[in-house]
C-alpha positions in Angstrom: 16.5 -12.3 -8.3 19.6 -11.8 -10.2 22.0 -15.0 -10.2 25.3 -13.7 -8.6 28.3 -15.8 -7.6 29.0 -17.1 -3.8 32.6 -17.0 -3.4 34.3 -18.7 -0.3 35.7 -15.3 1.9 31.9 -13.7 1.8 30.3 -17.3 3.2 33.2 -16.6 5.8 33.0 -13.2 6.7 28.9 -13.8 6.8 29.7 -16.6 9.5 32.4 -14.4 11.6 30.0 -11.6 11.6 26.7 -13.6 13.2 26.3 -13.5 17.5 26.7 -17.0 18.2 25.4 -16.6 21.9 22.3 -16.7 23.8 20.3 -13.8 24.0 19.0 -13.0 26.8 18.1 -10.1 28.8 18.6 -7.7 25.7 22.1 -9.1 26.2 24.4 -11.5 24.4 26.0 -14.0 26.8 28.1 -17.3 26.5 25.7 -20.3 28.0 26.4 -21.6 31.5 30.1 -23.3 31.3 30.9 -21.9 27.8 29.1 -24.4 25.9 29.2 -24.5 22.6 27.6 -27.2 20.0 28.7 -27.5 16.0 26.2 -26.1 13.2 27.1 -28.2 10.0 26.6 -26.5 6.6 24.8 -29.7 4.8 25.3 -29.5 1.3 29.1 -30.5 2.6 28.7 -31.9 5.6 31.2 -29.7 7.0 31.2 -27.1 10.2 30.1 -23.7 9.5 31.0 -22.5 13.0 29.9 -23.6 16.7 27.6 -21.6 19.0 26.7 -21.4 22.6 25.2 -24.7 23.8 22.6 -23.4 26.7 22.0 -24.9 29.8 18.9 -25.7 32.0 20.0 -22.4 34.3 20.5 -20.6 30.9 16.5 -21.0 30.1 15.8 -20.0 33.5 17.7 -17.2 33.0 15.8 -16.6 30.1 12.3 -17.0 31.0 12.7 -14.9 34.3 13.7 -12.0 31.9 10.8 -12.2 29.9 9.0 -12.3 33.3 10.1 -9.5 33.8 10.1 -7.5 31.0 6.4 -8.6 30.0 4.4 -5.7 32.1 6.3 -3.5 30.4 5.9 -4.4 26.7 2.2 -5.1 28.2 1.6 -1.3 29.0 3.7 0.5 25.6 1.5 1.6 23.2 0.5 -0.3 19.9 1.7 2.4 17.8 5.0 1.6 19.7 5.3 -2.1 19.1 4.3 -1.5 15.7 6.8 0.6 15.2 9.3 -1.7 16.6 8.1 -4.5 14.2 7.7 -2.0 11.2 11.7 -1.4 11.6 12.5 -4.3 12.3 10.8 -5.7 8.2 12.7 -3.1 7.0 15.9 -3.7 8.0 15.4 -7.4 7.4 14.5 -6.3 3.3 17.9 -3.9 3.4 20.0 -6.7 5.0 17.7 -9.5 2.5 20.6 -10.6 0.9 23.2 -11.4 4.1 19.9 -13.3 5.4 19.1 -15.7 2.6 22.6 -16.5 2.5 22.5 -17.2 6.2 20.0 -19.6 5.8 21.5 -21.5 2.6 24.4 -22.0 4.3 23.2 -23.8 7.3 19.5 -24.9 6.1 20.6 -25.9 2.3 18.2 -24.4 0.3 18.6 -22.7 -3.1 19.3 -19.2 -3.0 15.5 -18.4 -4.6 14.2 -19.9 -2.0 15.7 -18.8 0.8 15.3 -15.2 -0.6 11.8 -15.8 -0.7 11.7 -16.9 3.0 13.2 -13.8 4.4 10.5 -12.1 1.5 7.9 -14.0 3.2 9.2 -13.7 6.8 9.7 -9.9 7.1 6.4 -9.6 6.2 4.5 -11.4 9.1 6.6 -8.0 10.8 4.8 -5.8 8.6 1.2 -7.7 8.9 1.7 -7.6 12.5 2.6 -4.5 13.2 -0.4 -3.0 11.2 -2.4 -5.5 13.7 -0.5 -4.1 16.1 -3.3 -1.1 16.7 -6.6 -3.0 15.5 -6.4 -5.4 19.0 -10.3 -4.6 19.6 -12.9 -5.3 22.4 -17.1 -4.4 22.7 -19.3 -2.2 25.0 -23.0 -3.3 25.3 -25.8 -3.1 27.2 -27.2 -5.8 29.4 -30.6 -8.0 28.1 -31.5 -6.6 31.0 -30.6 -3.6 30.7 -29.2 -2.9 34.6 -25.2 -3.2 33.4 -22.7 -3.0 30.7 -20.9 -5.6 29.4 -17.6 -4.7 28.7 -15.3 -6.7 26.9 -11.3 -6.1 26.8 -7.8 -8.0 25.1 -5.2 -8.1 26.8 -1.7 -9.7 26.4 -2.0 -13.6 27.5 1.5 -13.1 29.2 4.8 -15.1 29.0 5.6 -16.9 26.0 7.7 -19.8 24.8 8.2 -20.9 21.1 9.8 -23.4 19.6 10.4 -23.5 15.5 11.6 -26.0 13.3 15.0 -26.2 11.1 13.3 -26.2 7.6 12.1 -22.1 7.3 14.0 -21.1 10.3 13.2 -17.2 9.9 9.9 -17.3 8.5 8.5 -19.8 12.1 10.3 -17.5 14.0 8.7 -14.3 12.6 5.4 -16.3 12.0 5.5 -16.5 15.9 7.6 -13.0 16.9 4.9 -10.8 15.3 2.2 -11.8 16.7 3.7 -12.2 20.1 4.6 -8.7 20.2 2.2 -7.1 18.7 0.2 -8.4 21.5 2.8 -7.2 24.6 3.8 -10.5 25.2 7.2 -11.1 25.4 8.5 -14.6 24.7 11.5 -16.8 25.1 11.7 -18.6 21.4 13.9 -21.6 20.4 15.4 -22.5 17.4 16.4 -25.9 15.8 19.9 -27.0 17.0 20.4 -27.6 13.3 19.7 -24.1 12.0 20.4 -21.6 14.8 22.3 -19.0 13.1 19.4 -17.0 10.8 16.9 -16.7 14.8 20.2 -15.3 16.0 20.7 -12.7 13.2 17.2 -12.1 13.6 17.4 -11.1 16.8 19.9 -8.9 16.1 17.5 -7.5 13.9 15.3 -6.6 16.7 17.0 -5.4 19.7 18.8 -2.6 16.8 14.9 -2.4 16.2 14.4 -0.8 19.5 12.7 -4.0 21.1 13.1 -3.4 24.9 15.6 -5.5 27.3 13.9 -9.4 27.9 11.3 -8.9 25.3 13.0 -11.7 23.4 15.3 -14.3 24.4 16.8 -16.4 21.9 18.1 -19.9 23.5 19.6 -22.3 21.1 20.2 -25.9 22.8 20.9 -29.5 22.0 19.3 -30.9 25.2 16.1 -29.0 24.1 13.7 -31.2 26.6 16.3 -30.9 29.6 16.2 -26.6 29.0 12.5 -26.3 27.3 10.5 -29.0 30.2 11.2 -27.1 33.2 9.9 -23.5 31.7 7.1 -25.2 30.4 5.7 -27.1 33.6 7.1 -24.0 35.7 3.4 -21.8 36.2 5.9 -18.8 34.5 5.3 -18.9 30.6 1.4 -18.7 30.3 1.6 -19.4 26.3 3.5 -22.1 24.0 3.7 -22.4 20.4 5.4 -24.9 18.7 6.0 -26.0 15.1 7.4 -29.2 14.5 6.4 -32.6 14.6 2.9 -34.2 16.0 5.0 -36.6 18.1 7.2 -34.2 20.0 3.7 -32.3 20.0 1.8 -34.3 22.0 4.3 -34.5 24.7 4.7 -30.5 24.8 0.9 -30.9 25.1 1.2 -33.3 28.0 3.7 -31.0 29.9 1.5 -27.4 29.1 -1.3 -29.2 30.4 0.4 -29.3 34.0 -0.7 -25.2 34.6 -2.8 -25.4 31.1 -0.8 -23.2 29.1 -3.0 -21.5 26.6 -1.3 -23.8 23.3 -0.4 -23.1 19.2 0.9 -26.5 17.8 1.7 -26.5 14.2 2.3 -30.2 13.4 3.0 -33.0 10.9 1.6 -33.3 7.1 0.4 -35.6 4.8 -0.9 -33.7 2.0 -3.1 -34.8 -0.6 -2.3 -33.3 -3.9 -5.6 -34.5 -7.0 -5.3 -33.9 -10.2 -9.3 -34.3 -11.9 -9.7 -35.1 -15.5 -10.4 -32.1 -16.3 -8.0 -30.2 -14.6 -5.6 -27.7 -16.7 -2.6 -30.5 -17.1 0.2 -28.2 -17.9 -1.0 -26.1 -14.6 -1.1 -29.1 -12.6 1.8 -30.1 -13.1 3.2 -26.6 -12.5 1.7 -26.8 -8.7 2.8 -29.8 -8.2 6.3 -28.7 -8.9 5.7 -26.0 -6.1 3.9 -28.0 -3.5 6.4 -31.1 -3.9 10.0 -29.2 -4.7 9.5 -26.2 -3.2 12.4 -26.0 0.0 13.4 -29.5 -1.9 10.7 -30.8 -0.3 11.2 -30.5 4.2 8.3 -28.7 4.0 5.0 -29.6 6.1 2.3 -28.2 3.5 4.4 -30.5 0.7 2.8 -32.6 -1.9 3.3 -35.8 -0.3 0.5 -37.7 -1.7 -0.3 -37.1 -5.3 -3.3 -39.2 -6.8 -4.4 -38.5 -10.2 -7.1 -39.3 -12.7 -6.7 -42.5 -14.8 -7.6 -40.9 -17.8 -4.3 -38.5 -17.0 -1.4 -40.5 -15.3 0.0 -41.0 -18.3 0.8 -37.4 -19.3 1.2 -36.0 -15.8 3.9 -38.7 -14.7 5.6 -37.7 -18.1 5.5 -34.2 -17.6 5.9 -33.8 -14.1 9.5 -36.4 -14.7 10.3 -33.8 -16.9 10.3 -30.9 -14.7 11.7 -32.3 -12.0 14.5 -34.0 -14.3 15.8 -30.1 -15.0 15.7 -28.9 -12.1 19.6 -28.6 -11.4 20.6 -30.3 -8.1 23.4 -28.7 -5.8 25.0 -26.7 -3.6 22.3 -23.6 -2.5 24.9 -21.2 -3.0 25.6 -21.7 -6.4 23.7 -19.9 -10.1 21.5 -22.0 -11.0 20.6 -24.8 -8.3 17.2 -25.5 -7.7 17.9 -28.6 -5.4 19.7 -28.1 -2.1 20.7 -31.4 0.3 18.8 -32.6 2.5 19.8 -31.1 6.1 21.0 -33.7 7.2 22.5 -37.6 7.4 19.4 -38.8 9.3 16.6 -36.5 6.9 19.2 -38.2 3.6 18.6 -42.0 5.7 14.9 -41.5 5.7 14.0 -40.9 2.4 15.9 -43.3 1.1 14.4 -45.6 3.0 10.6 -44.6 2.4 11.7 -45.1 -1.7 13.9 -48.3 -0.6 10.7 -50.2 0.8 7.7 -48.6 -1.3 9.9 -50.5 -4.6 10.9 -53.4 -2.6 7.1 -53.7 -2.4 7.0 -53.0 -6.3 6.9 -49.6 -6.7 8.0 -47.7 -9.8 11.0 -45.4 -10.8 10.5 -43.3 -13.6 13.2 -40.5 -12.1 15.8 -40.9 -9.1 15.8 -43.1 -7.1 19.3 -43.0 -5.6 21.3 -40.9 -3.2 23.6 -39.1 -4.8 27.0 -40.0 -4.3 28.5 -36.6 -3.7 29.8 -34.4 -0.2 26.6 -33.3 1.2 23.7 -34.9 2.1 21.6 -35.1 -2.3 19.1 -36.7 -2.7 17.8 -36.2 -6.3 14.4 -35.2 -7.5 12.2 -38.6 -7.6 8.9 -39.9 -9.0 7.0 -42.6 -8.5 4.4 -44.5 -9.1 2.3 -48.3 -8.9 3.0 -47.5 -4.8 1.9 -50.6 -2.7 -0.9 -50.0 -0.2 1.5 -51.0 2.8 4.3 -48.6 1.5 4.8 -46.1 4.4 5.3 -43.3 2.2 1.4 -43.8 2.7 1.8 -43.0 5.7 4.8 -41.3 6.9 6.0 -37.6 5.8 8.2 -37.6 3.4 10.4 -34.6 4.0 12.6 -34.7 1.1 12.5 -34.5 -3.4 10.2 -37.2 -3.8 7.2 -37.5 -5.5 4.7 -40.5 -5.3 1.7 -40.5 -7.8 -1.7 -43.1 -7.5 -4.0 -43.1 -9.8 -8.0 -43.1 -9.3 -10.9 -43.1 -10.4 -13.8 -41.8 -8.9 -14.6 -38.8 -6.9 -15.7 -40.4 -4.3 -13.0 -42.4 -4.2 -9.8 -40.3 -4.0 -12.1 -38.1 -0.8 -11.6 -41.5 1.3 -8.3 -41.9 0.0 -7.2 -38.2 1.0 -8.8 -38.4 5.0 -7.5 -41.8 5.4 -4.8 -39.9 7.8 -4.9 -39.0 10.6 -3.0 -35.6 10.0 -5.4 -32.9 8.1 -2.6 -29.9 7.7 -3.2 -29.1 3.7 -4.8 -30.7 0.2 -4.7 -29.1 -2.6 -7.2 -29.8 -5.7 -7.2 -29.3 -9.5 -9.9 -29.6 -11.9 -11.6 -26.9 -14.2 -14.9 -27.6 -12.7 -15.3 -24.5 -9.8 -18.7 -26.9 -8.4 -16.8 -29.6 -8.4 -13.3 -27.7 -6.5 -15.3 -26.1 -4.0 -17.3 -29.4 -3.4 -14.0 -30.9 -2.6 -12.4 -28.6 -1.2 -15.4 -29.0 1.5 -15.2 -32.7 1.7 -11.8 -33.3 2.3 -10.4 -33.3 5.5 -7.5 -30.2 6.4 -7.4 -26.6 7.9 -6.0 -25.2 4.8 -6.8 -26.0 0.8 -5.1 -25.4 -3.1 -8.3 -24.7 -5.4 -6.0 -24.7 -8.9 -2.5 -23.3 -6.9 0.1 -25.6 -5.6 1.4 -22.7 -2.2 -1.6 -22.2 0.0 0.7 -20.1 2.6 0.1 -16.9 3.3 0.7 -14.0 6.3 -2.4 -12.2 5.5 -4.2 -15.8 5.8 -5.1 -18.3 8.3 -2.2 -21.2 8.8 -2.5 -24.2 10.5 -4.1 -27.6 10.6 -6.9 -30.1 11.8 -6.7 -33.5 13.3 -3.2 -34.4 15.2 -1.5 -31.7 12.6 -2.5 -29.2 15.4 -3.9 -26.5 17.4 -5.0 -22.9 16.7 -3.7 -20.7 13.9 -1.3 -19.1 13.0 -0.8 -15.6 10.5 -4.2 -13.6 9.2 -5.9 -11.5 11.4 -6.9 -14.1 13.9 -3.2 -14.7 14.3 -2.9 -12.3 16.8 -6.0 -13.4 18.7 -3.4 -16.9 20.1 -2.0 -14.2 22.3 -4.4 -11.9 23.8 -7.3 -13.4 26.5 -10.8 -11.9 26.1 -11.9 -9.9 29.7 -15.2 -9.5 30.5 -15.7 -6.8 32.8 -19.5 -6.5 34.2 -20.3 -2.7 34.9 -23.4 -2.3 37.3 -26.2 0.0 36.2 
């Protein structure tokens, strides 16, 4: 997209236009007691607006609305559900500039990243519009010949969807798309740091013709108090969560009370491997994409970068040069490629991880200190000589920090890659096809990028293994997460 200047008036008029209430049973309503919470612009630290702050009672109202709407949505013709999703897809593209700017204002990412996310998010609606009409079962003769087996797919039922702050639009459509396509109503809770994108999306779904109660949006500053009773109620039959592993563990325990179907997209600790035969320039560009997308605030971000010792100096120099060129600033400004972190807590965490590594002997090639300006900015940073006991070897960085570690053998780097409880994604750069396939099969993760620094695609299954989660989103398998398989035996 062409760069453009965003005026203060444009920002204010957009914020003014976004709904700021809860969306329950097809209506915009105030929270109980008219309670509100503050939404902050992370590039300035200043308030953008106030939005409704849901109570536990508001949560119950939303779940009851989803329960009441479930039979009608399940009975709706698949083509009709598909048409609603396609209309929403079209509306998202018509309003792409507003949606991108809104996302940048509440989350901080550069407008180029926000525009890419809007396109990515909308594609989930188109993809699952197509999947809605492909739900199928089976028919066969029993081996004994005296019966027939009929296999049907039916909606799981009311679903609870919880999304994170780092991709506030795409994580919503990635869950809502298959839920609507399968015929499942939902209560969706966006992160309190970034609620505006989801509120704007609810407005789009309403305009697209989604029946009242099919999607209900709760924004709340007391997630545990509001959401736990809903998960434990037994009314909802599905829980889909994207967020941290510690929170995911708690939600799994809550979901176990009534044995809810669960999908969990949890933390990551992605390894990025550059072999000696890799195209170094391509690997540098791949590392930039895998590390700096979303200013590093992504579960798929390259967190541990392993480079063969023979090419370490060249790779480190080229990566540092490229990262140092990335302009940092407010995401609405022309040319900016690195925005702020989402809040002061995240800024302090990134700074603490870098300080810990440097205190242990790591060397700073570029960056390494918070930026002295309004907002929550941390510069692109490259570190080498990471000590074995550095916290960043085990913890997600969630920031623009690239730690480089040399390796000598394929067996050694595979061992290091797998030495984590996480297993979301890994990246491998090599010009040797056999090695690429061999390593891709050996690393323990749900996804592998082979000579590419991005793996996310609505048409492909997204998800991890080990403590990175359960289930898959996207692809043809994504809708299965919202469908139950029913066997019907027919005597002959």
